[in-house]
N, C-alpha and C positions, 0 to 999 in steps of 0.2 A: 510496737507492742506485739505485734505478730512475731517478729524475729526473736523477742524475748521468750514468748510461749515456746518456740520452736527448741530452745537449748536451755531452758530454766525450769525447774521443777515447780517453783511457786513464783508468780508475779502480782506485786502489789501495786495498785493505781492509788496514789496518795494525794489529797488535796482537799481544798476548801469545800465545804457543802456547796451544791447548786453550781460547781464549776464544769458539769458535764461528764463526771465520771461514769455514772451508771449508763447514760447514753452511749458513750464511747465503747464500753465494754460490751453492751448489747449488739452494737455494729460489728465489732470484732467476733463475737460468738455466734452471729446470726446463721451461720451455716455449719455449726457444730452442734452436736447434740449434748449440750451443756445443761447441767442441773443447776438452777438459779435458787439461792437462799437469801433472802433479804432480812438482816437482822434488826431493822427498825420495826419490824412486825413483832408484836409481843409474844404470840403464841410460837413464832419461830425461834425467837431468842430463848424462851423457856425450854424448848427442846434442846437447843445447843447447850444450855447450861446443865441440863439434867443428863445427858448421854453425848458428850463431846466426841468420843470414838465412834459412836455409831452415826452421829450427824454428819461427819466427814467421809464416812465410807461410801464412796460412790466413785465410778469411773465411766468415761475416760476423763472428763473435765467437770469440775465444779467451780461456780462462781459464787463467792460469799461477799454480799454487799454490807458494808459498814462493819468491818471486822473489829474495830476498836470496841464494839458493843460488848463482845464476849472475847477478850484477847486468850482466855484460856483454851480456846480451839486450836491456837498454834502449836501446842504441844501435841495434841492429836494429829495434827497435819504433818508435824515433825516425824512422828512414829510411822505415818503412812508413807511419806517420801523417802525416808530411810530404808523402808522395806522394799520399796519399788522406785528406783531412781529414774524413771522415764520422765522426760520434759513434759511441760504443759498440763500438769494435774489440777492446779489451783489458780484460780484468778481471783484475787482479792481487791476490794476498793475500801479505803478509809477515809475519814474526815479529821484525822488527827495524826500527829507524828507518832507512829507506833513504838518506835525505838525509845521515845521519851516517856512512855507510860510506865508508871512506878510498879504496876502489878504485872508487867509484861515479862514472861520468862525469856531467857537468852536462848532462843531455840533454832532459829532459822538463818543462822550466819553461814554464808556460803551456799545456801539453798534457795534463797530468795532475792529476786531483782526487783527494785523499787523504782517506780515511775512517777515523777511528781507532775500533777496536772494543775495549773493555775488557770484563773479566769482568762478569757480571751485577751490576746495581745491585739494591738491596734492593726497590726498586719493580717491577723486572722479575721478581724471584723471587716476590713476593707479589702481583703484578697490581694494584699500586697506582699513584697519579699521579705521583710523582717530580716535583713541581712546585714545590719549596721555592724554588729561585733566582728564577724568573718571579714566584712570589707575594710573596717579601720586597721585591723591587724595586718591585712594584706596590702593595702595602699598607704597607710599612715595618712600624714597630712596632705597628700596629694589628692584625698578623697574629695569629691565634690558633689553638692546637692543645692538646688534651689527648690523653693517652695511656693505653694499658692494657700497653704493654711494660715488663717488669721488668728489673732489672739482669742477672739469670741469663739472661733471653732475648737481652739484647744481648751478653752473653758468648758465647752459642750461635752468633749471627750472624757475630761476629768469627771464631770457630774455623772455622765452615763456610766463610767466604769466597764468592766468586762465581763460580769456574770451573763450568761445566756439569756437569762430570764429578763435581767435588765435592759439589755440590748434589744431584746424583742418587743419590749413595751414602748409604744409610740408616744404616751403622753408623759409629762412630768409627774402627774399626780399618781398615775399607776406605777411608775417606777418608785416613787417614794415610798408607796404602800408596801411594795415588795422589799425594799431596803429595810424599812422598818420592822417588817415580819422576820427578816433574815436575822438582823441583830438580836432581837427578841427571842427567837427560837434558839440561836446560838447559846445565849446566856441561860435560858430556862431548861434547855434540854442538854446539849453537849457538855457544857461545862459543869453542869451538875453531875453528869455521869461520869466524867474523868476525875473531878476533884470537888469535894464539897465547897461551895461557895456560900459562905455563911453571911456575908455582907453584900447583898445583890445591889442595893442602892449605890453603895461605895464602888462597887465593880463597874455600874453604869457610868458613875462620874469618872472613873479612871479611863474608861474607853473614850469618852468625849475629850478628855484632857489629851489623850495620845493623839486623837484625831487632829487637834490644834497643833500638834508637834510632828505630823508626818514629815519625813525628810529631815529631822533634826536629832541631836544627841538624845540619847535615852538615859536621863539621869533619874534613877528609880527613886532614891530618897526624897528628892524634891517633888516628884509626882506624888509620893505616897503622903506626904504631909498635905498636899494641896486637896487630895482625895480622902483625908482623913483615915489613912490606913497606915499600920505599923510597917517598918522596913521589911520584916520577914513576910507579912501578907502581901505587900507590894511585889516583892520578888517572886513569891509563889504565883500571884495572879498574871504577872507578866509572863512567866514561862508558860502558864496555861494558854494565854492569847496567842502566843506564838504556835504552841502545839496545835491548836485548831485553825491555824492559817489565817488569822485576822490580822496579824502584824508579822513583820519580818525584821530581824536584826541584820545590819550591815556592820561587820566587824571593821576595826580601825587597821589600816595598812602600815606595815613596818617591815623592813628587811631583816629585823630580828624576830623570829617566829614566836619567842616567847612573849614578847611585848604585845603581840596581836591579841592574846588571851586575856590580857589585864586592862588594856586600854578601852575607853568608853566607846560602845557601839553607836551607830545611828539606828533609827527606827523608821520604817515605811509601813503604811497600810497595804496589805496586799491587793486590795481593791480601793481605787481612788473614789469611786462613786459612794462607797460606804463611808468613807472618811469625810466627803462633802455632805453627805445626808446628816452625819452626826453634828456637823456644825451649822446645819440649817441653811446651807448656801446653794442657791441655783447658779446656774451659769452667768447670769446677767449680774448677780451680787458679787460673784467671785471675782470679777475684774473692776469692780468699783475701788476708788481710792480706799486704803485700809482693809481691803478684802484679804481673804487667805490665800490668794491665787499664788504667790510665791511658794510657800511651804507645800502646798498641795501639788503644784508643778513638779517640785523636786521629787517628792514621794512617788509620783506618777512615772517620772523618768527612771527613778531607781528600779521600779518594778518592771517597766518595759525591759530594762537591761537583764534583770534577773530572769525573766521569762526567756529572753533570747538565749542565756546561757545553757538553757536544758537542751537546745537542739543545735547549737552553733558547732561547726566542725572545729573550730579552734577551741582547745580547752581552756577556759578563762575563769578566773575567780574575781569577785566583786568586794571591793572594800571602799571605805573612805579614808581621808587623811588629814590629820590636824596636829600641828605642832604646840609645844608649851607656849610659844608665842603667839598663838591663834592664826597661823597661817593654815589655810583650809583648802582642800579639793573636794568636791561634792562626791565624786565616784572616781575610784581607781580600778581599773581592770588590768590584770596581770596574767600573762600566760605561763605555760610550764617552763618556758626558756628565760624566765624573768623579764620579759620586755612588757613595758607599761604603756598604757594610754590613760591620760587624766581627762576628766569631764567636769566642766562647771556648768550649772544650770541658771539661767537668768530669765526671769518673767517679762523683761522688756525686749522690745523689737529693735533696740540699738545696743550695741556693745562698745566699751571703751577699753582703752590699753590697760587700765588699772583692773579690769575684770580678770586678767591673766596673771596677776601677781602670785596666787598659789601655784597655778600651773608652771611658772617660770622657775620658782623655787624648786619644785619637783624635778624639772628638767635639768637643773644645775646640780642636783643631788645625784641623779641617775646617769647623766651622760648619755651614751649611745644606747642604753637600755630604754630610753624615753623615746617612744615612737611618734607620739603626737599629743598635743594639748588642745581640747575643744571645748569652746563655750557654747553651749547650745541655747539658742534663744528663739523668740517668737516672732521674729522678722522673716524674710523671704531669701536671703542671700547667703552663700558661703563666701567669706572674705579672709584674706591673710592678715596676720598681727604678728608677722616676725618668723624666726626659724622654727619650724614644726608647730606653729601656732595658728589656729583657725577659728572663726566664728561661723556657726553652722546651725541651720533651722532644726528645731526639735524634731520635725516630721522625718529628718533622716533616719531616725531609729527604726521607722517602719517602711520608709519608701525606698531606701538604699539596698541594693543587693545585686 
């Protein structure tokens, strides 16, 4: 972020509420004479709406917290940075995807750098390397990792999630209280501010249904029918849930770029702790027979990968793969050279040859562009399963580097 401020006029730190944006910005600006404006405060927000130009008239640096509250300020910021192009004038934070806001003027293209801040990764919590993405593209199937993490410990991590406040709370009861308040505030405050949510009960039902489908295909019409919402309203609410960083869509992979836009996406909850809370699942219940361990583990893995892509040296995009014959690969990582790593997620601690079916299909299709097929499992060993195929513990995601 310090580098971005050194050469960009406006820097936006965007991400879910309670992910640590304000704390990070305070650390970055602690030795600067920055003016801090918090738009969550009513009288500050009223001032911004009444006099946008006067509100942003400050130098050398102004921090505006929760900029999505008054997106009209961006026009005033544009005028300021166009008149004075020196870098590091404004540091903004936001809890929604600003470019998706319907009222947002197209103002800061080429003038603003956006940094997405997710809840903590497992490596950030454990102070480990979080280097799986770079390592797998560097070493391919030669990558090795053995683990001591057990299935019950994976369940603990899923239920804990990555929000700093959730990680800091020692008891399950206190953590559940935080997660309940988080979801409630998100619906009653942020969603209402961004888009009128006229059917709050149905929105809550939709969110719970989504939690049960974390890591699965996002079929909006079926979800809408189950939640009692029209197709149009369901689509609108799903877009809103992505804008406020509650869910993330994983697009379908295809060599045909046009097909990526029209095929069905997967969906993962940005924070696994929120998803588990909505399902009423504790760590012990998660791994009981019939529990939601499998879907939540897949969503957990997808979001650990998504976090790593924001800092990996290798430029990589995240997809999923599914054919008309229902051959599937849970995650497809593709770099700018068209090289691909396929990843399957299994909630069991043992792996069978059949678990590589989708990965072998993808390898046959791609030839030399296919670097490795990895089945991530909850056991402890990395084992070979044929040419470029490996079974590997899930913890490789944050312990390899």
